[in-house]
C-alpha positions in Angstrom: -5.6 -24.0 15.3 -5.4 -27.3 13.9 -2.9 -27.8 10.7 -5.6 -30.2 9.6 -7.7 -27.5 8.0 -9.6 -28.4 5.0 -9.9 -25.8 2.0 -13.2 -24.4 3.2 -11.8 -24.0 6.4 -8.7 -22.4 5.5 -10.6 -19.8 3.3 -12.6 -18.8 6.3 -9.5 -18.5 8.7 -7.9 -16.4 6.1 -11.2 -14.4 5.9 -11.4 -13.8 9.6 -7.7 -13.1 10.1 -7.7 -10.5 7.4 -10.9 -8.8 8.8 -9.2 -8.9 12.3 -6.0 -7.4 11.0 -7.9 -4.7 9.0 -9.8 -3.5 11.6 -6.8 -3.5 14.0 -5.0 -1.4 11.7 -7.5 0.8 11.1 -8.1 1.7 15.1 -7.1 5.2 15.4 -4.2 4.5 18.3 -3.1 1.6 15.9 -2.8 3.7 12.6 -0.9 6.5 14.3 1.5 3.4 15.7 1.7 2.2 12.3 1.5 5.5 10.0 2.7 8.3 11.7 5.8 7.9 13.1 8.0 11.0 14.1 5.0 13.1 12.4 5.0 11.2 9.0 1.2 11.0 9.1 1.1 8.8 6.1 -2.3 6.9 5.9 -2.3 3.4 4.3 -3.8 5.0 1.0 -0.9 7.8 1.2 1.9 5.0 1.7 0.6 2.9 -1.2 0.0 5.7 -3.6 3.6 7.3 -2.4 5.2 4.1 -3.0 3.9 3.9 -6.8 4.9 7.3 -7.3 8.4 6.8 -6.1 8.9 3.5 -7.8 7.4 4.7 -11.4 7.7 8.7 -11.3 7.6 10.8 -12.8 4.4 9.7 -13.9 1.3 11.0 -15.4 -1.7 11.8 -13.6 -3.5 9.8 -16.0 -1.3 6.6 -15.4 -1.8 7.1 -11.8 -5.6 7.1 -12.3 -5.3 4.0 -14.3 -3.2 2.1 -11.3 -5.4 3.0 -8.8 -8.3 2.1 -11.2 -10.1 5.3 -10.3 -11.5 8.4 -12.1 -8.8 11.2 -13.0 -10.4 13.1 -10.5 -10.0 11.2 -7.9 -6.5 10.3 -8.2 -5.9 14.2 -8.8 -7.5 14.6 -5.1 -5.4 11.9 -3.6 -2.3 13.4 -5.3 -3.2 17.0 -4.3 -3.3 16.1 -0.9 0.3 14.1 -0.8 1.3 17.5 -2.8 0.2 19.8 0.0 2.0 17.7 2.5 5.0 18.2 0.4 5.6 14.4 -0.3 4.8 14.8 -4.4 5.0 17.4 -6.7 3.4 17.8 -10.2 4.6 19.7 -13.0 3.6 20.2 -16.6 4.7 17.4 -18.9 7.4 18.8 -21.2 6.5 16.3 -24.0 3.2 17.2 -24.0 2.0 20.4 -22.0 -1.6 19.5 -21.3 -0.4 16.3 -19.3 0.8 16.5 -15.4 3.7 14.6 -14.4 3.7 13.4 -10.5 7.0 12.8 -8.4 8.1 12.0 -5.2 10.2 14.6 -3.0 12.8 14.3 -0.8 10.5 14.7 2.1 8.2 12.2 0.4 10.8 9.5 0.2 11.9 10.2 3.9 8.1 10.3 5.2 7.7 6.7 3.5 11.1 5.5 4.7 9.7 6.5 8.5 6.2 5.0 7.7 8.0 1.6 6.5 10.4 1.5 9.6 7.5 2.2 11.8 5.3 -0.4 10.9 8.2 -2.7 10.7 9.0 -2.4 14.1 5.5 -3.3 15.1 5.4 -5.9 12.9 8.6 -7.3 14.2 7.0 -6.7 17.8 3.9 -8.7 17.3 6.1 -11.7 16.1 9.2 -11.4 18.3 8.6 -14.5 20.3 7.8 -16.4 17.3 10.7 -18.8 16.2 13.1 -17.7 13.4 11.4 -20.6 11.1 7.8 -19.4 12.0 8.7 -15.7 11.5 10.3 -16.9 7.9 7.2 -19.0 6.8 4.8 -16.3 7.4 6.8 -14.0 5.6 7.3 -16.3 2.7 3.3 -17.2 2.7 2.6 -13.6 3.2 4.5 -12.8 0.1 3.2 -15.4 -2.1 -0.4 -14.7 -1.0 0.1 -11.0 -2.1 1.7 -12.1 -5.6 -1.2 -14.4 -5.8 -3.8 -11.9 -4.9 -2.2 -9.3 -7.2 -2.2 -11.8 -10.3 -6.1 -12.3 -9.7 -6.8 -8.6 -9.1 -4.6 -7.7 -12.4 -6.5 -10.3 -14.2 -9.9 -8.9 -13.2 -9.0 -5.4 -14.0 -7.6 -6.6 -17.4 -10.8 -8.6 -18.0 -13.1 -5.5 -16.9 -11.1 -3.1 -19.2 -11.7 -5.3 -22.1 -15.6 -4.8 -22.0 
């Protein structure tokens, strides 16, 4: 691929590349490699949600739903699945008996750590023959892309919420 890409070419390459990565990571055998280390059995959504609950918890279900940008019933179903797996627990909020707080269990912390380690090993293997400079540059640019993507996503969510 040429390094002389124009802005429109870059968008096309990024779109095609991300589509390929998403297809690759959604294949059953690759999902198991990335998300089922030693029985961790975390899907991408499980890991994403568990990471949030771990960093933010104990957190109200309504806040989880807001963060996920879904209806509370959808968030409850996702959290219930994690709860049935022993990865999170739900308890009544002592400050408001009508509300439920969600927090990660120790088993959830361990499963998320195993998930991350397995995924990192796969990604390190994929770029293992690259120079240290190229690996570092990819990591830097991906981090920058995610920061920008997050900013745009947050701005759109705030705009939609203000309607």
